[in-house]
C-alpha angles and dihedrals in degrees: 000000000000092000091057092049091048092048092053091048091051092048090052093043096239136121127245087245091056090049091050090053092048094051095042104252131121125258087243090059091048090049088054090060089065088055092051103271113146117227116239118264088252091055092045090052090049091050091048089052092045093052094034093236133127117270088236089065089077093054095061119206098351107127101217094182089064098043107123135169093352097307124108139210112232119192087352094298114120111215113192090187092061113120117267115263119251125236093267094050091049090051091050091052091049091050092048092050091050092049091048091052091047091052091050091052094051 
């Protein structure tokens, strides 16, 4: 996910630190993204709004619409042997689905 955040920052000509300030997180949190930490759903939504992109952009090739029973479709290929999602991942998928429905209804 960090690579996508960095790419958007570079395209906009800003630093990760500037982005962190704009979306209300500390520089330490932003530094954690480079080390693999995943921003909270609230922060991801704030970044999506800041960059004017869909929230799903940050989740790469995960096909949220096809996520069922804790398995996911990646690059369109459903893999029933994929590991089960954890509680946090399931909550993120629920939030993304709700945001997607809300956008469709607007």
